[in-house]
N, C-alpha and C positions, 0 to 999 in steps of 0.2 A: 356051357355046351362050349368045347374048344376044337378048332378048325385044327388039319393038320399042316405043317409048315408046308410053305412053296417048296420045290423041287430043288436040289443041291445046284450049287453054281452062281447063285445071288450073291450080292456085297455082303460084308461080313458086320453083320446086324440083324434086328428082327424089328418088326412093328407089331404092337400089340397092342389091344384093346383095354380100356384101363376102367370098369365100372365105379364110377364116382358117386354115386347116388343109392339111397336105401332099397329104391324100387327101380327095376330096370324094366319096362314095358316089354314084351319081347318082340313086338315088331320093331322095338329100337334097336334092341340086341342084334336082331339079324340085318337090320340095314348097316351098322356100325361095322360087324363084321365084312359086310360086301366092301364096304369103304379101304376097310382095314386091307384088303388084298389088292384094291385098286393103288392105294397109296404106298404099298410095297412095291408094286410093278414099278412106278414112278421113281421111288428113291433108289433102284435094284437091290432092295432087302428081301429077307424072308419074311413071311407071315406067322405069326406063333399063335393066334387065336387071342386068348383071354390073358390077361398078366397073372403068373404065380408066384407070388412072393419067393416062393421056396426053391424054385427053379431058377438054374444058371443058364443064362443066355451068352451066346458067343458074341462079341462084339458091342455094336452101341445099341442102345433101345430107342424106339422112337415112338411116343405114346399117342392114342386117341382115345381120350379123357371123354366118357359119357356127360362131363359136366365140366365147369371150368373151377381149377384145383384151387383148394383155398388154402394159403399159408405158404409162404416161399420157403422155410424150413424145410417142409413136407415135401413140396416139389423136388428141393435140391435132395433130397433122401431117396428119391427114386431115380434121380440121376439128370434132373430137367433144370437146366441150367437158360437156356432164352429159347427162342421160338423154333429154334432149326429141333427142339427136341419133341417136339409134339404138335399135334393137329387141334388145337385150341387155345385155351390161354389160363395162365394162373394170375391171381389175385389175393391181395394180404386178408382181407375179411370177408366174410360169408354175404354181407350186403353188397358188395361193390358189383359182384356179376349180375345184379338183379335191376329189375326196373326202379329200385326204391332211390338210386343217385340219379332218376332224370328230372327230380324236383328239388326244389330248396325247402329248410324247415320252413315252419310258420314263422318263428323268431329267432333269433341269437341263443336265446335262454331257454328255448326247447328241448326236450329231452332228445339223445342222440349217442348212438354208439362210438367206442372207441374207435377210431380211424377214420371218421368221417370228416369229408371236406367242404366247407362252405364256401373255399374258393370256388371247385367245381360248379354248386349250385350258380354262382355269378357268372361263371364262363358262357355256361350253356342257356342262360336264359333267353336267348335271342333265337335260341335251336330247338325248343320242346315246348308244349302247350301250357295253357296256366294251369298250374296245380301246386300240390303241396306232401311231402312226404311225413308221417309223424310214426313216433316210435312210441307213443302211448295213445290210449283212448281218450285223455281229455285234450291232449293236442289235435288227434284226427276230429274230433268234434268240433274245436274251436275252427278248424280249417275247413272242414266242410260249411259251417254256418258262412265263413267270411266267400266261399265260392258259390254259395246259392245266392247269394245276391246278383250273380251276373250270369245264372241258368242253369239248367240241371248239369249234375255231376257225375262221374262214375268212381265205385270204389273198386281197386284192384288189388288182391293179394299178390306178393310181388314174387311167390312161387310158381303161381298157375303159368300153363302154356296155352297156346292154341285160341287164347280168348275165353279160356272156361275162367268160372269162378267170380266174375266181376260182378256188380249191382248198380243198377243206375235208380239214380237218388233225385226226385224232384223238389223234395220242401224237407223240414225239420223234422218232421215225425217220422218219415222215411229214413231218413239220417239216424234217427236215434235206432232203428229198428236194425237197422243194417250193421250198425257198429255194435249193436248188442249180439250178433249171430256172430260177429266176428271172431275168428280162432286166435288165441291172445298167446300160445305159448311160444311161438317165435316172435312176437311183435316189438319186444325190448330190443333184439338184434337185427332184425331184418326189416321191421316197420311196414307200414302199409301206405299204399296211394290213391290220394283223390286228386282227382283231374277232371277238367271239364269235359263236357260231353258234345261229341259232335255227330252231326247229321251228314247224309251223304259221305260216307265216308270211304276213300281210296286208300289204300296202304302199300305202301313203296318199300321195296328189299334194297338196301344200300350196301355193299360189303368189298372186302378183299382180303385174298388169301395169298400166304405165300408160303411155298411147298418145293422142292428138288430144284431150288433156283430159279424157280419159275414165280411170277407176280402175275395174278389177275383182279380185276376191279369190275364192279359190275353194279347195274341198276335195275329195277323192273319192278313188276307188280305183283301183290297176292292175291288170291281169290277166295272165297269164302266156298263150303261145300255142306249140306247137312249130314251130319254123322247119322249113327243108327239109333240116336233116341233122338234126331228131327233138331239137334241143337247147330246153330251156324258154326263151323269150326275151320281153321286153316285147311285150306284143300290145293296148295301148289303156287309155285312160284314160275315167271316166266320175265328170264333175265338177259339183258342185253351185257357180254362179259367182253372185256376189252383185255388183251396183253398188256402188262405194265399197270401204272397207278392211276388214281383219279383224273391225272392231267388227259392221260392217254384217253381214259374212257370218256372226257368230255370234246372228245376228236370225232366221235360217231355222230355228230350232228343229232344230239338229241332234243326232244321237246322240251318245252321251258318249264315242264312241272318236272320232268325227270332232273333238270339242270338244279332246280331248287331243292328237289329231297336230297339230291348229293352235297349241297352246300351244306345243309342243316347235318347230316350225319358228319362231315368231315371236321365242322367243328365241334363235335360232341366227343369226335374218336381223339382228336386232338387233344383236346379237354384231360379226357381220360388218361392218357399219356404225360399228361403234364401233373395231375394233380395225386394220381395214386401212387405210390413211392413202390420201385419193384414190379407193377403189373408189366405182362407183357402179352402178346396175343400173336401167334398165324394166321386165325382165323377171326377176322371181324366180320360182323353182319349189325346193321341194324334197321327196325323197322322204323318208318316215317310214315305218319298218317296226314293227309290233309282232307278237310271237310268243313261245314258249316256249323257256328254256334247259333247260339240261342236270336242272335239278333241279324243271322242272316251272313254274318261275315266271315271269309274264308281263313282258314288258319291252316298251317304246317308245322309240323313238329315230330320229333323223335319220341319214340313212345317206350322203347328199350332197345337194349344191345344184347347180341349172343355171342360170347367167346367162346364156342364150344360146338362141335358138331350139330347141327340143326336141320330143319326141314328141307333147306336151299342146298344141303352140303352135297347130295349125291349129283347135283346139277354143276357145284364148283367143281368138284374132282372132273366131271367129264369134260367142262371147259377145258381145265389142266392139259387133261389127256389129248385133247385136239390140239392146244398149243405145242406140246409135248414133240408129236408126232407131224406137223405142219408147221416147218419152221417160219412160213411166210403169212400165216393166217394171224390175223392183228384183231379180228372181231369175231365171235360166235353168239348165236342165241341159244341158251339152256331153259330146258323146261323141267319141272318136278309136277307129279300129279298124284292126288292121294283121292283114292274113291272107297266109301265107304259101301257095303252091303254089295246089292247087285247091279245098283240105278243106274251106273253106264259103263259104255266099255272105251277102252282107251284108244288113242290113234295107232295105226297098225305099225307105225316103228317107233313104238314107247319099247323102252326095254323094262322089264319089268324088276324091281329090285325087293318087293315083299309082297306076298301073296298069305294069308293065314289068318286065323282067328285069335283077336286079342281078347284075354278076359275080363276086360273092363270095356273095351271098345266095340265088342264084335268082329265082324268080317271084315278086312281092310286090305285094300291094295295099292301098293306103291311104285310110281313109273318115273323115268328119267330118260330125256330127248334132247340131242345137240342137233342143233340145224345150222346152215350159213346164215349170215347176218348181211343185209344189202347186196351189193355187186361182190 
């Protein structure tokens, strides 16, 4: 589905949506198109719908990829040379934009793909939960045995989103069964994560977006909601968004847990820029969890990163629109909401970004809201 370009009179250039995955869920495609129209307004460009390689576009192109783009040469071939050219990110290898990088290998001689950074694992060890990433079943089994000494663990496919596909393991028999059922077609190049299990989990979103000469940084919490199959999945984010960098965000008189989540995410973000050659991103989002381990001790740790349009992107762009229109506004509260089926109704001031049937998920509705923050 290609949208018509915006009316003439915009600046010389076009914003396009780039499908970067094999399967693009319809609800995500429509949200990306909506974001494209809004981003085009912020940039003063036309919106050209889905990118068509054979089409000649006047002026510059600004891309909204549906996933992190892999390969520096590939990105340059599209005309993407820096974060000013896209809403998202570029990385050199397919495992880099997944949760695989959040943990170190079991040992220095463990199986690893080309481009793996042992230095990254060392730098982020204070920012993540206890866990390992493995690129072979033998390494995964040994990593699981070691983690089970401290309590239950989760096996996490690195490409799953919204909490789907994870397996809770409490003993060696369950570990063996879970690994036997694990798909292995991408194991050697993308890996699998084994991570300590926490109870009473609270998940924070920490991120930063840079677009149209604006910078916005945020922290907030995610909530879960039952999908149409009864599985608890991502249901939206409630964010405090500041104009400027993370230091500006810390001026919002945040509670201690928010400050802790920001510190973990900043460490992770800085390590990624330091360790992965050529990596750049204009949209950086980090899921940070807090919860109790098997001994009742509280832990905080980054679960994964998102350098592409994600569940919070509607809120991010809505906040940028507010900062663009209101020069004196320094903080806003921005929220997203996802509702499956007819289980509830959104607040009266919510703006709908999608309403329809997804062939895999069933009926889903998505909303965004922006409200004043504090005084």
